C-alpha positions in Angstrom: -12.5 1.0 -7.9 -15.3 1.5 -9.4 -16.8 -1.9 -7.2 -15.4 -0.3 -3.8 -18.4 1.5 -2.5 -21.0 -1.2 -3.7 -18.6 -4.5 -2.8 -17.8 -3.3 0.2 -21.1 -2.6 2.0 -22.2 -6.4 0.4 -19.2 -7.4 2.1 -20.0 -5.9 5.4 -23.6 -7.4 5.2 -22.6 -10.7 4.1 -20.0 -11.1 7.1 -23.2 -10.6 10.0 -24.7 -13.8 8.3 -22.5 -16.8 8.1 -21.1 -19.1 10.3 -17.3 -18.1 11.2 -15.9 -21.5 9.4 -17.0 -20.0 6.1 -15.9 -16.7 6.5 -12.0 -15.3 5.2 -11.2 -12.1 7.3 -8.6 -9.2 5.5 -7.7 -6.0 7.1 -4.8 -3.6 7.0 -3.6 -1.4 3.9 -6.0 0.8 1.9 -3.3 1.1 -0.9 -3.7 -2.9 -0.9 -7.5 -2.6 -0.5 -8.2 -2.3 -4.4 -6.6 -5.3 -5.3 -7.6 -7.2 -2.4 -11.5 -6.6 -2.7 -11.3 -7.1 -6.6 -10.0 -10.6 -5.7 -12.6 -10.8 -3.0 -15.6 -10.1 -5.6 -14.7 -12.3 -8.3 -13.8 -15.0 -5.4 -17.0 -14.8 -4.1 -18.8 -14.9 -7.3 -16.8 -18.1 -8.3 -18.2 -20.2 -4.7 -21.7 -19.1 -5.7 -21.4 -17.3 -2.1 -20.1 -20.2 -0.3 -17.3 -18.5 1.4 -17.6 -14.9 2.2 -14.9 -12.4 2.5 -14.4 -9.5 4.6 -12.0 -6.7 3.4 -11.4 -3.5 5.9 -9.1 -1.0 5.9 -7.3 -0.2 9.0 -4.0 0.8 8.0 -1.1 -1.6 7.2 -0.3 -0.9 11.0 -4.0 -1.1 12.0 -4.1 -4.3 10.1 -0.9 -6.0 11.3 -1.9 -5.5 15.1 -5.3 -7.5 14.5 -3.4 -9.8 12.6 -1.0 -10.5 15.2 -3.5 -10.9 18.1 -5.0 -13.6 15.8 -8.3 -11.7 15.1 -7.9 -11.6 11.3 -6.5 -13.9 8.3 -4.9 -12.0 6.1 -3.0 -8.2 6.6 -3.1 -6.3 3.7 0.2 -4.4 3.6 1.9 -1.7 1.8 4.9 -2.3 3.3 7.2 -5.1 4.9 6.5 -6.4 8.5 8.4 -4.7 10.8 10.4 -5.6 13.9 8.1 -4.9 16.6 5.5 -6.4 15.0 6.9 -9.8 13.7 7.8 -9.3 18.1 4.2 -9.2 18.6 3.1 -12.2 16.6 5.7 -14.3 17.9 4.5 -13.7 21.4 0.8 -14.8 20.4 2.6 -17.9 18.4 1.3 -16.3 14.8 3.4 -17.6 12.4 3.1 -16.3 8.0 3.4 -16.7 4.6 4.7 -13.1 3.1 3.5 -12.6 -0.3 4.4 -9.9 -2.6 1.2 -9.2 -4.5 2.0 -6.2 -6.9 4.5 -3.1 -7.1 3.2 0.3 -6.8 4.2 3.9 -7.9 4.0 5.7 -4.6 2.3 9.4 -6.2 2.7 12.4 -4.8 -0.3 14.4 -6.4 -1.2 18.0 -6.4 -4.4 20.4 -7.6 -4.6 20.1 -11.3 -4.6 23.7 -11.5 -1.3 23.8 -9.6 1.7 25.0 -11.2 4.4 22.3 -9.7 4.8 19.8 -11.9 8.0 18.2 -10.6 9.7 17.9 -7.3 13.1 16.8 -6.0 13.5 14.6 -3.2 15.1 17.3 -1.3 12.4 19.4 -1.8 9.8 17.0 -0.3 12.1 16.7 2.3 12.1 20.2 3.0 8.4 19.9 3.0 7.9 16.7 5.1 10.8 16.5 7.3 10.0 17.2 11.4 12.2 20.3 11.4 9.8 21.5 8.7 6.9 21.2 11.3 5.7 25.1 12.2 8.1 26.4 9.7 7.6 25.5 6.2 4.2 26.9 5.6 4.5 28.0 2.2 5.2 26.8 -1.0 8.3 29.5 -2.0 10.2 28.3 1.2 10.3 24.9 -0.2 12.0 26.8 -3.8 11.7 30.9 -4.3 10.7 29.8 -7.9 7.2 28.4 -6.7 4.1 30.4 -5.8 4.1 32.4 -2.7 1.1 30.8 -1.3 0.0 28.5 1.7 1.4 24.7 1.7 -1.3 22.7 2.5 -0.1 19.1 3.0 -2.2 15.5 2.9 -0.3 12.8 3.8 -1.1 9.1 5.5 -1.8 8.2 8.4 0.7 7.2 11.4 -0.8 3.5 11.0 -0.4 3.5 7.4 2.7 1.7 5.6 2.3 4.2 3.0 3.1 6.8 5.5 6.2 4.5 7.0 7.5 3.5 3.3 7.7 7.8 2.3 9.2 8.7 5.3 11.9 6.5 4.9 12.3 7.0 1.1 12.2 10.9 1.7 13.2 11.6 4.8 15.4 8.5 5.7 14.0 7.4 8.5 11.0 5.4 9.0 7.8 7.6 10.6 9.9 10.4 10.6 7.8 13.3 9.8 6.4 16.8 10.8 2.9 16.3 12.2 0.8 19.4 11.0 -0.9 17.9 8.3 -4.1 16.4 7.5 -3.3 12.5 8.1 -5.8 10.1 7.0 -5.1 6.5 6.8 -7.9 6.4 3.8 -6.8 7.5 0.7 -9.8 8.5 -0.6 -9.8 11.8 1.9 -6.2 12.3 0.6 -7.7 12.2 -2.9 -10.6 15.0 -1.8 -8.5 17.2 0.1 -6.4 17.7 -2.8 -8.9 18.0 -5.1 -10.1 20.7 -3.5 -7.4 23.3 -3.2 -5.2 24.6 -5.2 -2.3 24.8 -2.5 -2.8 21.3 -1.8 0.2 18.7 -2.4 -0.4 15.0 -1.0 0.9 11.3 -1.2 -1.0 7.7 -1.8 -0.8 4.4 -4.0 -1.2 4.7 -7.9 -4.5 3.3 -7.8 -6.4 5.8 -6.0 -4.3 8.5 -8.3 -5.6 7.0 -11.6 -9.0 6.4 -10.7 -9.3 10.5 -10.1 -6.7 11.6 -12.7 -9.7 14.3 -13.5 -9.3 15.7 -10.1 -5.6 15.5 -9.4 -2.4 15.7 -11.6 0.6 13.5 -10.7 4.0 15.4 -10.3 6.9 13.8 -12.1 9.9 12.8 -9.2 13.3 13.7 -10.1 15.5 10.8 -9.5 19.1 9.8 -8.5 20.3 10.3 -12.2 18.3 13.6 -12.5 15.1 12.5 -14.5 12.2 13.6 -13.5 9.9 10.8 -14.1 6.2 10.1 -13.4 4.7 7.3 -11.6 3.3 4.4 -14.5 3.9 0.8 -15.2 7.0 1.2 -17.0 8.7 3.3 -14.8 8.2 1.0 -12.0 9.6 -1.8 -14.0 12.5 -0.6 -15.3 13.7 1.3 -12.0 13.5 5.3 -12.8 10.9 6.0 -10.7 12.6 5.2 -7.4 12.9 5.8 -4.7 9.0 5.7 -4.5 8.5 2.7 -6.2 7.6 -0.3 -3.9 6.2 -3.8 -3.5 3.0 -4.1 -1.9 1.7 -7.7 0.1 -0.6 -10.0 1.7 0.2 -11.6 5.1 -1.3 -14.8 5.4 -2.1 -16.4 9.1 0.1 -20.5 8.5 -2.7 -21.4 11.0 -5.8 -19.8 9.2 -4.2 -21.2 5.8 -5.0 -24.7 7.0 -8.9 -24.0 6.9 -10.4 -24.9 3.2 -11.8 -21.2 2.6 -8.7 -19.3 3.6 -6.6 -21.6 1.4 -8.9 -21.0 -1.9 -9.1 -17.7 -1.4 -5.6 -17.3 -1.2 -4.7 -19.6 -4.2 -7.5 -17.8 -5.7 -5.7 -14.7 -5.3 -2.0 -15.8 -6.7 -3.8 -17.3 -9.7 -6.1 -14.2 -10.7 -3.6 -11.7 -9.3 -2.1 -10.3 -12.4 -4.9 -9.5 -14.3 -6.8 -8.1 -11.3 -4.3 -6.1 -10.2 -3.8 -4.2 -13.5 -7.6 -3.7 -13.2 -6.7 -1.5 -10.8 -3.7 0.3 -12.2 -0.7 -1.3 -10.2 2.0 -3.3 -11.6 1.9 -7.2 -11.8 4.7 -8.7 -10.8 6.5 -11.8 -13.1 4.7 -15.0 -13.5 7.3 -16.4 -11.3 6.6 -14.4 -8.5 3.7 -15.8 -8.0 4.8 -19.3 -8.9 6.9 -18.3 -6.3 4.5 -18.0 -3.6 2.5 -20.7 -3.9 5.6 -23.2 -3.6 6.7 -21.4 -0.5 3.4 -22.3 1.0 3.3 -25.6 -0.3 6.7 -26.3 1.5 5.9 -24.0 4.5 8.5 -21.3 3.7 7.6 -18.9 6.8 8.4 -15.4 7.8 9.8 -12.2 6.0 12.4 -11.3 3.1 12.8 -7.7 5.1 14.1 -8.3 8.3 12.0 -6.2 10.0 12.4 -3.1 8.2 11.2 -1.5 4.9 13.7 -1.2 2.2 13.7 1.2 0.1 14.4 0.7 -3.5 13.9 -2.9 -3.8 13.6 -4.1 -7.7 11.3 -7.1 -8.7 14.1 -9.4 -9.5 15.7 -9.1 -6.0 12.6 -9.4 -4.0 12.0 -13.0 -5.7 15.6 -14.1 -5.0 15.4 -13.1 -1.5 15.1 -16.0 1.2 12.5 -15.4 4.0 13.4 -15.8 7.7 10.7 -15.6 10.9 
């Protein structure tokens, strides 16, 4: 994440001076961005600049729109491709490989001076459900023991896969949310908002919390067993951080993968994802998961293992064992 600003500027500048055949275009999720940006930076160094990679942030939904129009080669996604997006890709003849690259602990954060230390799913729902709009505007409306103070909400925008996953996990239905909150597909905007407001609460991928721990406080989530669990690599791997632990992905166009530069980039991604995922504070998958990704591309196993919806609470082992479908 510390390399983000300079690297992003370099990638954008480089894109203007190269031919299309030597360029790999990536866009989509801000959650997946830190991983892909780190991979892109190291990849370009490894090929001595002969292949350029641009990495944009338009949210998972925005990335899939571009992907299904054939405008980009790779889509970063913080949730699986949805049915409507599958249909859009099919209409344009876009087939793809779904490659999980890491697990994320979707992190609920407050200002460091906030008195809030833990929240249950029910309390989060009371804040974020559609019926809360215009009604639940004070912390003590969520729980009488909470402060008598304004409830200032910061969350993912509607094009964000994090928005889709959070609403599914907390409100029981993807995209079901109150609309009267500060929304952005750029997680850095949310970080700044929460860090400056003692009454604020927000949510985004763990990497953005890890990079800003001096300005934010993570909230422990009370799981189904009644345990208050903080996000961490351990709590993601052992399953205790459910329902907010989730896989994150890249989707690779099958047609684009026929180009040598895209194949080189994706191969490099799979070989270096474990180390770079850890570097940006996400949870790497087991080696066999990245090996399975490579095998799926070799044997042309196209499609998604999720059937067009984002399952909540999928474990790493279950993710690896599923069969892909178009």
